N, C-alpha and C positions, 0 to 999 in steps of 0.2 A: 663584565669589562667589555667595553665597546670597542671596536677596531677602528682604524681610521676611517674606512669608508662608511661604516655604520654612524659614526660621529658626523660625518660630512653630510650624509643623508638626513639625520635628525635635524642638522642646523638649517637644511634647506627648507623645511616646511614649519609652517606655524602650527600651533596647537589646535586650531580651528581646520586646518587642512588635514593633520593626522586624524581628527575626530572623523572627517568626511571618508577618508580612506578606510578608517576602522568600520564605519557604518557599511560603506560598501562591500568591505571583504567579509563581514558577518553575513550580509544579504547573500552575496555570491556564494558563500560556503554552504547556507542553507539550502539554496537552489542546486548547488551541484551535488548535495546529498540526497536530495529528493530525485534527481536525476538518475543517480546510482541505484535508488531504491526501485525506480521505475524499470531501469534495465535489468535489475535482479528478479523483479515480480512478474515481469512481462517478457514473452519471447521478442517482442518487437519494442522499438523505442519510439518515443513521442516527439516528433519534429518540431512542434510550434514552439515548446519551452526550450529545446536547445537552440532554436533559432533566437530567441530572446536573449539567451545567454551570449551568443554571438555578437548581436547587436549591444549587449551592455558591455563586453569587451571593447568593442570598436569605439563606444563613446567615451569609456573611462581612458583610453588611450589618447583620445582626442584631447580630453580634460588634461591628461598629464602634460602633454605637449603645449597646448595652447592656454590653459587655465582658464578655459571657458565654463563658466557656472552651468549654463544651459546643457553643455555636454554631459557634466556631473548628474544633474536631474534627469536627464534621459538614461543614463546608465543605471540610476537607481530605480527608475520607473520600468526599465526592460528586466531588471533582476526580478523586482516585485511580480511582473507579469509572468516570469518564468516559474517562480515559486508557485502562483495562483494556476498556471496551467498544469503543472506536474501534480499539485494536490488535486486538481479537478479529475485528471487521468487517473490517478491513483484511488480516488473514491469510486469512480465507475469500475475500475479493475477489482478492488475488493468486494463490491457489491456483487460483480460477476463471480468471483472466486467463492463467496459465501453460498451464493445460488447453488453452483456446482457441487460445493460441499454437501449441502442439503440433499441435492438430488442422489449424490453418491451414496449417502449413508441413510436414506429414507427407509430403509427396510430393517434398521436395527435400532435400538434405543440408545439414543445419544445422550440421554440423562445419566446412564451408568458411568459415563467419562466426564461430562459436562453437567453438573448438578444444577446449575442455574441456566439451562438451555433454554426454558421459557421466558426469561428475562432478556438473555441474548436474542432471541427471536423478535421479541417485542421491540427491542432496541433498534435491531436492524430495520424492521418494517417502518419505525418511526423515521429512520435515516432515509429509506427510500422515498417515503413520501415528501419529507423535507427537502431532499435533492432534487425532486422534480418541480419544485416551487421555483420561478425564474427569480424571485427576490432573494433566495438563499444564497446565492452567490456574492450578493451585494454586501453581505454581513461578515467581513473577514474574520472577525473573533469566531462565530458560529461556525464558519467553514471550515478554519483550521481545527477548532474543537471536533468536529464531525469526522475530519481526517484522522486525527489521533484517536478517536473512539473506534473507527473502523479498523484501523490498524492493530489496535490492542485486541479487538474481537477476532481478527484474523490470526493473530499471534496465538490466541487461546485455542483457536479451533486447529491450526497446524500442529499445535503440541499434542492435542488429541487423537491425532490421526494413528499414530502406531497402535494405539490401544484399540480403536474403533476398527482398524484393519484386522486384529487379532480377533475381535468380535465377530466382525463379517465372516471371517474364514472359518470360524468354528460353526457358525449358523449355517455356512455352506456345507461343511463336513456332516453335520446332524442331518441337514436335508437329504443328502446322498445316502447316509446310512438308513433313513426312514424309507426313502424310495427302495432301496435294496430289500429292505425288511418286507415291505409290502409284495414286491415282485416275488420273493421267496415264499411267502406265505400264500400267494395266489398260486404259484407253481406247485406248492405242497398240495393244496386242495385239488387243483386239476389232476395230479398223479393219484391221488387217494381216489378220486371220482372214476378215473380211468382203469383202476384195479380192478 
């Protein structure tokens, strides 16, 4: 049941205008979600995409006041650019995180936790090569799919961290025990020779 204010607002706008608002709201929500992801995944924030959202807000407010279609088009354009900028930054961020992950766990067998590790690495290497191609960013569908693939890969790697940490700690303990055993053996030999 609509209240009086909602009925009045509903009557104010045509179906076409409502569709425009819905399109903008959906894109703005997507951009905002990516901004939040950037904030969570990165210690810093990415200013260009935030600025694009500010510009989008400015233009949509102009559209709401003056009903200028060009202002609406600019709001959509800025929102799409915010999505692009945020995804671009997230692709770079996920590639860096995956690279750091590989360095951190290079001394242990990752395949114990991630059985398809070879396929994951192959996919990441293809994405690295693809993302260095200047034409890559012009294909929005491929760009968006790449972001989604990297996010899924990072989620998989992040889920494996506790088990990999256990394995790494176990390896360190075994190394310490081996070193101590060797030292004790050497000392035993030295003591035996000195007697």
